[in-house]
C-alpha positions in Angstrom: -0.1 0.2 0.1 1.6 3.2 -1.1 -0.9 6.1 -1.5 -0.5 9.8 -1.5 -2.7 10.0 1.6 -1.5 6.6 3.5 -1.1 7.2 7.2 1.9 4.8 8.3 1.1 4.0 12.0 4.3 2.9 14.3 3.6 0.6 17.0 6.7 -0.3 19.4 6.2 -3.4 20.6 8.6 -5.1 23.2 8.6 -8.7 23.9 7.4 -10.3 27.5 5.5 -7.5 28.9 2.1 -9.1 28.6 1.0 -6.5 26.0 0.4 -8.8 23.4 -3.3 -9.1 24.0 -3.5 -5.7 23.6 -2.2 -5.4 19.9 -5.4 -7.3 18.7 -7.5 -4.3 20.4 -4.9 -1.6 18.4 -5.7 -3.8 15.4 -9.3 -3.4 16.2 -9.3 0.6 16.6 -7.6 0.9 13.2 -10.5 -0.9 11.4 -12.7 2.1 12.8 -10.9 4.7 10.7 -13.3 4.8 7.9 -12.0 5.7 4.7 -8.6 6.4 5.8 -5.7 4.0 4.3 -3.2 2.7 7.0 -0.3 0.9 7.1 0.3 -0.4 10.5 3.9 -1.0 11.4 4.3 -3.4 14.4 8.3 -3.0 15.2 9.5 -5.7 17.8 12.0 -4.7 20.4 14.3 -7.4 21.4 13.8 -11.2 21.4 14.7 -13.7 18.7 12.9 -14.2 15.3 11.1 -17.5 16.9 10.0 -15.5 19.8 8.5 -12.9 17.7 6.6 -15.4 15.6 5.6 -17.3 18.9 3.8 -14.3 20.3 2.5 -12.1 17.3 -0.5 -14.2 16.2 -0.9 -14.5 12.7 -4.2 -13.3 12.9 -2.9 -9.9 13.4 -1.4 -9.7 9.9 -4.8 -10.2 8.2 -5.3 -7.4 5.8 -8.6 -5.4 4.8 -8.9 -3.0 1.7 -8.0 0.1 4.1 -5.2 -1.9 6.2 -1.9 -3.7 5.6 0.2 -5.1 8.5 3.8 -5.1 8.7 5.9 -6.8 11.4 9.4 -5.6 11.8 12.1 -7.3 14.2 14.2 -4.2 15.2 17.1 -6.0 17.1 17.7 -9.3 19.2 18.9 -6.8 22.1 16.4 -4.4 23.8 16.9 -0.9 22.0 14.0 1.4 23.7 10.8 2.7 22.3 12.8 5.7 20.4 15.3 3.8 18.6 12.4 1.1 17.7 10.5 3.7 16.5 13.0 5.5 14.5 14.0 1.8 12.9 10.3 1.6 11.6 10.4 5.3 10.4 13.2 4.3 8.0 10.7 1.9 6.6 7.2 3.2 6.3 5.8 4.0 2.9 3.1 6.7 3.6 3.0 10.2 3.2 2.0 10.9 6.7 3.2 9.3 9.8 1.6 8.7 13.6 2.3 6.4 16.3 0.4 4.2 18.8 1.6 2.3 21.9 1.0 -1.2 22.1 -1.5 -0.9 25.1 -3.3 1.9 23.9 -6.1 2.6 21.1 -7.6 5.0 18.6 -11.2 6.4 18.8 -13.2 6.2 15.5 -11.9 8.2 12.7 -9.0 9.8 14.9 -7.4 11.3 11.7 -10.6 12.3 9.4 -10.5 15.8 10.6 -6.5 16.4 10.8 -6.1 14.8 7.5 -8.4 16.7 5.7 -6.8 20.0 7.1 -3.2 18.9 6.2 -4.2 17.9 3.1 -5.9 21.4 2.4 -2.8 23.3 4.0 0.2 22.4 2.8 1.8 24.9 5.1 1.0 22.8 8.1 3.3 19.8 9.0 1.7 18.3 12.1 -1.8 18.1 13.8 -2.6 17.2 17.1 -5.9 16.7 19.3 -7.1 15.5 22.8 -6.6 12.7 24.9 -8.8 10.1 26.3 -7.7 8.4 29.4 -9.1 4.9 30.3 -8.6 2.2 32.8 -7.4 -1.2 31.9 -10.9 -2.2 30.9 -11.1 0.7 28.5 -13.6 2.6 30.4 -13.5 6.2 30.4 -11.5 7.9 33.0 -11.4 11.6 32.0 -10.2 14.0 29.0 -7.1 15.7 29.1 -6.9 19.4 27.8 -3.5 20.5 27.3 -2.3 24.0 27.7 -1.9 24.6 24.1 -5.6 25.6 23.1 -7.2 24.2 19.9 -5.5 26.8 17.2 -3.1 26.8 14.4 0.5 27.3 15.7 3.6 28.8 14.1 7.0 27.1 14.2 7.9 27.5 17.9 4.3 28.5 19.1 3.8 25.4 21.0 6.8 26.2 23.4 5.3 29.6 24.6 2.4 27.3 26.2 4.9 25.4 28.2 5.7 27.5 31.6 8.4 25.1 33.1 10.5 22.2 32.4 8.6 19.9 35.5 5.2 21.9 34.6 2.3 20.5 32.7 3.6 19.6 28.9 2.0 21.9 26.5 0.3 19.4 24.1 -0.7 15.5 23.8 2.1 14.1 22.5 0.2 10.4 21.8 -1.4 9.9 18.0 0.2 12.9 16.7 -0.3 13.0 12.6 2.8 14.0 11.0 4.2 14.7 7.3 6.5 12.1 7.0 9.3 14.3 5.4 8.9 16.6 8.4 9.4 14.1 11.0 12.4 12.5 9.1 13.9 16.1 8.9 14.0 16.7 12.5 15.7 13.0 13.2 12.6 11.4 14.2 12.1 10.4 18.2 14.6 12.0 20.5 17.1 9.3 21.9 16.2 9.8 25.7 15.4 6.9 28.1 11.8 7.8 28.8 9.5 10.7 27.2 11.1 10.3 23.9 8.0 11.5 22.4 8.4 15.0 24.3 11.6 15.8 22.6 10.2 14.6 19.1 7.5 17.1 19.6 9.8 20.1 20.5 11.9 19.3 17.6 9.2 19.1 14.9 6.7 21.9 16.5 9.8 24.0 16.9 10.7 23.7 13.3 7.3 23.3 11.5 4.0 25.2 12.0 1.1 22.8 12.8 -2.4 22.7 14.0 -4.3 21.0 17.2 -8.1 20.4 17.1 -10.7 20.2 19.1 -11.7 16.6 19.3 -10.4 13.5 21.2 -7.8 11.6 18.7 -6.3 9.2 21.3 -7.0 6.7 23.9 -4.5 6.1 26.6 -4.8 3.3 28.7 -3.8 3.4 32.5 -2.4 0.3 34.2 0.1 -1.0 36.8 2.7 -2.2 34.3 3.1 1.4 32.2 6.5 2.6 32.3 5.6 5.9 34.1 5.1 3.4 37.3 8.5 1.6 37.6 10.9 2.6 40.3 12.7 5.8 39.7 10.7 7.1 36.8 10.2 10.3 38.3 13.8 11.3 39.0 14.5 10.2 35.5 11.7 12.0 33.9 12.7 15.4 35.5 16.3 15.2 34.0 14.5 14.2 30.5 12.2 17.4 30.6 15.3 19.7 31.4 16.8 18.1 28.4 13.6 18.8 26.2 13.4 22.1 27.6 16.8 23.1 26.8 16.2 21.6 23.3 13.4 24.2 22.8 15.1 27.1 24.0 18.1 26.5 21.5 15.4 25.8 19.1 13.6 29.1 19.7 16.4 31.5 20.1 
Protein backbone atom coordinates (compact mmCIF):
# COMPACT_ATOMS: atom_id res chain seq x y z
CA UNK A 1 0.00 0.00 0.00
CA UNK A 2 1.58 3.28 -1.11
CA UNK A 3 -0.84 6.13 -1.60
CA UNK A 4 -0.60 9.90 -1.33
CA UNK A 5 -2.87 9.86 1.72
CA UNK A 6 -1.71 6.65 3.40
CA UNK A 7 -0.97 7.01 7.12
CA UNK A 8 1.85 4.81 8.43
CA UNK A 9 1.20 4.03 12.10
CA UNK A 10 4.18 2.85 14.13
CA UNK A 11 3.67 0.65 17.20
CA UNK A 12 6.80 -0.31 19.16
CA UNK A 13 6.37 -3.64 20.96
CA UNK A 14 8.72 -5.22 23.46
CA UNK A 15 8.46 -8.97 23.93
CA UNK A 16 7.59 -10.41 27.32
CA UNK A 17 5.69 -7.44 28.82
CA UNK A 18 2.28 -9.16 28.68
CA UNK A 19 1.03 -6.68 26.09
CA UNK A 20 0.46 -9.01 23.17
CA UNK A 21 -3.24 -9.24 24.05
CA UNK A 22 -3.48 -5.47 23.63
CA UNK A 23 -2.18 -5.58 20.05
CA UNK A 24 -5.46 -7.12 18.88
CA UNK A 25 -7.27 -4.15 20.43
CA UNK A 26 -5.00 -1.72 18.61
CA UNK A 27 -5.73 -3.49 15.34
CA UNK A 28 -9.46 -3.43 16.00
CA UNK A 29 -9.37 0.32 16.58
CA UNK A 30 -7.53 0.80 13.27
CA UNK A 31 -10.40 -0.92 11.47
CA UNK A 32 -12.68 1.93 12.60
CA UNK A 33 -10.76 4.65 10.74
CA UNK A 34 -13.30 4.93 7.92
CA UNK A 35 -11.90 5.78 4.51
CA UNK A 36 -8.34 6.16 5.83
CA UNK A 37 -5.66 4.01 4.21
CA UNK A 38 -3.40 2.69 6.97
CA UNK A 39 -0.06 0.93 6.96
CA UNK A 40 0.36 -0.46 10.49
CA UNK A 41 3.99 -1.19 11.33
CA UNK A 42 4.47 -3.22 14.52
CA UNK A 43 8.16 -3.02 15.34
CA UNK A 44 9.30 -5.64 17.85
CA UNK A 45 12.15 -4.68 20.18
CA UNK A 46 14.34 -7.50 21.49
CA UNK A 47 14.04 -11.28 21.44
CA UNK A 48 14.66 -13.75 18.65
CA UNK A 49 12.75 -14.17 15.41
CA UNK A 50 11.31 -17.41 16.81
CA UNK A 51 10.01 -15.55 19.88
CA UNK A 52 8.45 -12.92 17.62
CA UNK A 53 6.64 -15.63 15.65
CA UNK A 54 5.42 -17.24 18.89
CA UNK A 55 4.12 -14.01 20.43
CA UNK A 56 2.64 -12.19 17.43
CA UNK A 57 -0.49 -14.13 16.45
CA UNK A 58 -1.01 -14.67 12.73
CA UNK A 59 -4.46 -13.06 12.94
CA UNK A 60 -2.73 -9.73 13.44
CA UNK A 61 -1.46 -9.83 9.84
CA UNK A 62 -4.89 -10.07 8.19
CA UNK A 63 -5.22 -7.25 5.64
CA UNK A 64 -8.35 -5.35 4.57
CA UNK A 65 -8.88 -2.90 1.67
CA UNK A 66 -7.81 -0.06 3.98
CA UNK A 67 -5.31 -1.77 6.30
CA UNK A 68 -2.02 -3.53 5.69
CA UNK A 69 0.07 -4.88 8.58
CA UNK A 70 3.85 -5.22 8.72
CA UNK A 71 5.78 -6.76 11.61
CA UNK A 72 9.44 -5.76 11.82
CA UNK A 73 12.07 -7.19 14.17
CA UNK A 74 14.26 -4.24 15.15
CA UNK A 75 16.99 -6.05 17.07
CA UNK A 76 17.79 -9.10 19.14
CA UNK A 77 18.74 -6.83 22.01
CA UNK A 78 16.52 -4.32 23.78
CA UNK A 79 16.97 -0.90 22.15
CA UNK A 80 14.11 1.11 23.71
CA UNK A 81 11.04 2.76 22.15
CA UNK A 82 12.90 5.69 20.59
CA UNK A 83 15.32 3.54 18.57
CA UNK A 84 12.51 1.09 17.74
CA UNK A 85 10.27 3.84 16.37
CA UNK A 86 13.12 5.34 14.37
CA UNK A 87 13.96 1.94 12.87
CA UNK A 88 10.35 1.59 11.78
CA UNK A 89 10.31 5.18 10.46
CA UNK A 90 13.08 4.23 8.03
CA UNK A 91 10.81 1.61 6.45
CA UNK A 92 7.33 3.16 6.31
CA UNK A 93 5.82 4.11 2.95
CA UNK A 94 2.98 6.51 3.81
CA UNK A 95 2.92 10.25 3.19
CA UNK A 96 1.90 10.72 6.83
CA UNK A 97 3.16 9.11 10.04
CA UNK A 98 1.65 8.56 13.48
CA UNK A 99 2.45 6.34 16.46
CA UNK A 100 0.21 4.27 18.72
CA UNK A 101 1.61 2.45 21.76
CA UNK A 102 0.92 -1.27 22.05
CA UNK A 103 -1.38 -0.83 25.07
CA UNK A 104 -3.49 2.08 23.77
CA UNK A 105 -6.18 2.46 21.09
CA UNK A 106 -7.58 5.09 18.74
CA UNK A 107 -11.14 6.44 18.77
CA UNK A 108 -13.15 5.97 15.59
CA UNK A 109 -12.11 8.27 12.73
CA UNK A 110 -9.24 9.73 14.76
CA UNK A 111 -7.48 11.07 11.65
CA UNK A 112 -10.36 12.28 9.46
CA UNK A 113 -10.46 15.94 10.45
CA UNK A 114 -6.69 16.28 10.81
CA UNK A 115 -5.95 14.61 7.49
CA UNK A 116 -8.39 16.95 5.75
CA UNK A 117 -6.65 19.95 7.33
CA UNK A 118 -3.15 18.84 6.36
CA UNK A 119 -4.24 17.99 2.82
CA UNK A 120 -5.92 21.38 2.46
CA UNK A 121 -3.02 23.34 4.02
CA UNK A 122 0.38 22.16 2.75
CA UNK A 123 2.06 24.78 4.94
CA UNK A 124 0.99 22.83 8.05
CA UNK A 125 3.15 19.81 8.89
CA UNK A 126 1.57 18.26 12.00
CA UNK A 127 -1.85 17.95 13.63
CA UNK A 128 -2.63 17.06 17.24
CA UNK A 129 -5.74 16.68 19.38
CA UNK A 130 -7.02 15.81 22.85
CA UNK A 131 -6.45 12.66 24.90
CA UNK A 132 -9.02 10.39 26.54
CA UNK A 133 -7.75 8.53 29.61
CA UNK A 134 -9.11 5.03 30.16
CA UNK A 135 -8.62 2.24 32.68
CA UNK A 136 -7.36 -1.26 31.88
CA UNK A 137 -10.85 -2.35 30.75
CA UNK A 138 -11.11 0.72 28.44
CA UNK A 139 -13.62 2.56 30.60
CA UNK A 140 -13.36 6.32 30.22
CA UNK A 141 -11.36 8.07 32.96
CA UNK A 142 -11.51 11.72 31.91
CA UNK A 143 -10.27 13.88 29.04
CA UNK A 144 -7.00 15.80 29.16
CA UNK A 145 -7.22 19.29 27.71
CA UNK A 146 -3.59 20.46 27.31
CA UNK A 147 -2.38 24.01 27.98
CA UNK A 148 -2.01 24.69 24.25
CA UNK A 149 -5.53 25.46 22.95
CA UNK A 150 -6.99 24.16 19.70
CA UNK A 151 -5.68 26.47 16.97
CA UNK A 152 -2.99 26.88 14.31
CA UNK A 153 0.59 27.35 15.61
CA UNK A 154 3.61 28.86 13.92
CA UNK A 155 6.97 27.11 14.27
CA UNK A 156 7.98 27.49 17.92
CA UNK A 157 4.51 28.51 19.05
CA UNK A 158 3.92 25.41 21.20
CA UNK A 159 6.89 26.30 23.40
CA UNK A 160 5.12 29.53 24.38
CA UNK A 161 2.50 27.37 26.13
CA UNK A 162 5.04 25.50 28.30
CA UNK A 163 5.63 27.33 31.58
CA UNK A 164 8.65 25.42 32.97
CA UNK A 165 10.47 22.07 32.51
CA UNK A 166 8.49 20.22 35.20
CA UNK A 167 5.15 21.88 34.51
CA UNK A 168 2.36 20.36 32.44
CA UNK A 169 3.57 19.58 28.92
CA UNK A 170 1.89 21.97 26.45
CA UNK A 171 0.22 19.42 24.15
CA UNK A 172 -0.85 15.81 23.82
CA UNK A 173 2.11 13.86 22.45
CA UNK A 174 0.21 10.67 21.59
CA UNK A 175 -1.19 9.91 18.16
CA UNK A 176 0.21 13.05 16.53
CA UNK A 177 -0.31 13.08 12.75
CA UNK A 178 2.82 14.25 10.92
CA UNK A 179 4.10 14.60 7.41
CA UNK A 180 6.75 11.91 7.00
CA UNK A 181 9.26 14.32 5.48
CA UNK A 182 8.89 16.65 8.47
CA UNK A 183 9.56 14.05 11.18
CA UNK A 184 12.44 12.64 9.15
CA UNK A 185 13.93 16.12 8.82
CA UNK A 186 14.03 16.64 12.61
CA UNK A 187 15.61 13.22 13.25
CA UNK A 188 12.55 11.28 14.40
CA UNK A 189 12.15 10.46 18.09
CA UNK A 190 14.82 11.87 20.40
CA UNK A 191 17.16 9.30 21.94
CA UNK A 192 16.07 9.66 25.57
CA UNK A 193 15.53 6.99 28.27
CA UNK A 194 11.88 8.06 28.57
CA UNK A 195 9.52 10.75 27.21
CA UNK A 196 11.20 10.48 23.82
CA UNK A 197 7.97 11.79 22.29
CA UNK A 198 8.44 15.07 24.21
CA UNK A 199 11.79 15.59 22.51
CA UNK A 200 10.40 14.68 19.11
CA UNK A 201 7.45 17.04 19.43
CA UNK A 202 9.59 19.97 20.55
CA UNK A 203 11.87 19.37 17.55
CA UNK A 204 8.94 19.06 15.15
CA UNK A 205 6.79 21.93 16.44
CA UNK A 206 9.85 24.12 16.90
CA UNK A 207 10.72 23.70 13.22
CA UNK A 208 7.34 23.48 11.47
CA UNK A 209 3.89 25.07 11.88
CA UNK A 210 0.92 22.86 12.67
CA UNK A 211 -2.51 22.68 14.26
CA UNK A 212 -4.34 21.26 17.29
CA UNK A 213 -7.97 20.26 16.71
CA UNK A 214 -10.77 20.33 19.28
CA UNK A 215 -11.57 16.62 19.42
CA UNK A 216 -10.34 13.44 21.09
CA UNK A 217 -7.77 11.76 18.86
CA UNK A 218 -6.19 9.19 21.20
CA UNK A 219 -7.22 6.84 24.03
CA UNK A 220 -4.55 6.29 26.69
CA UNK A 221 -4.71 3.18 28.88
CA UNK A 222 -3.62 3.51 32.52
CA UNK A 223 -2.43 0.28 34.15
CA UNK A 224 0.08 -1.03 36.69
CA UNK A 225 2.67 -2.16 34.12
CA UNK A 226 3.16 1.23 32.48
CA UNK A 227 6.68 2.60 32.25
CA UNK A 228 5.72 5.57 34.38
CA UNK A 229 4.84 3.18 37.23
CA UNK A 230 8.38 1.75 37.34
CA UNK A 231 10.81 2.60 40.18
CA UNK A 232 12.85 5.76 39.63
CA UNK A 233 10.71 6.98 36.72
CA UNK A 234 9.94 10.37 38.24
CA UNK A 235 13.62 11.18 38.85
CA UNK A 236 14.60 10.16 35.33
CA UNK A 237 11.72 12.10 33.79
CA UNK A 238 12.78 15.26 35.61
CA UNK A 239 16.20 15.12 33.92
CA UNK A 240 14.62 14.26 30.57
CA UNK A 241 12.23 17.20 30.79
CA UNK A 242 15.17 19.52 31.40
CA UNK A 243 16.92 18.12 28.32
CA UNK A 244 13.79 18.68 26.22
CA UNK A 245 13.38 22.20 27.63
CA UNK A 246 16.98 23.01 26.73
CA UNK A 247 16.31 21.79 23.19
CA UNK A 248 13.25 24.04 22.95
CA UNK A 249 15.25 27.05 24.13
CA UNK A 250 17.96 26.34 21.56
CA UNK A 251 15.39 26.03 18.76
CA UNK A 252 13.57 29.26 19.61
CA UNK A 253 16.56 31.56 20.20
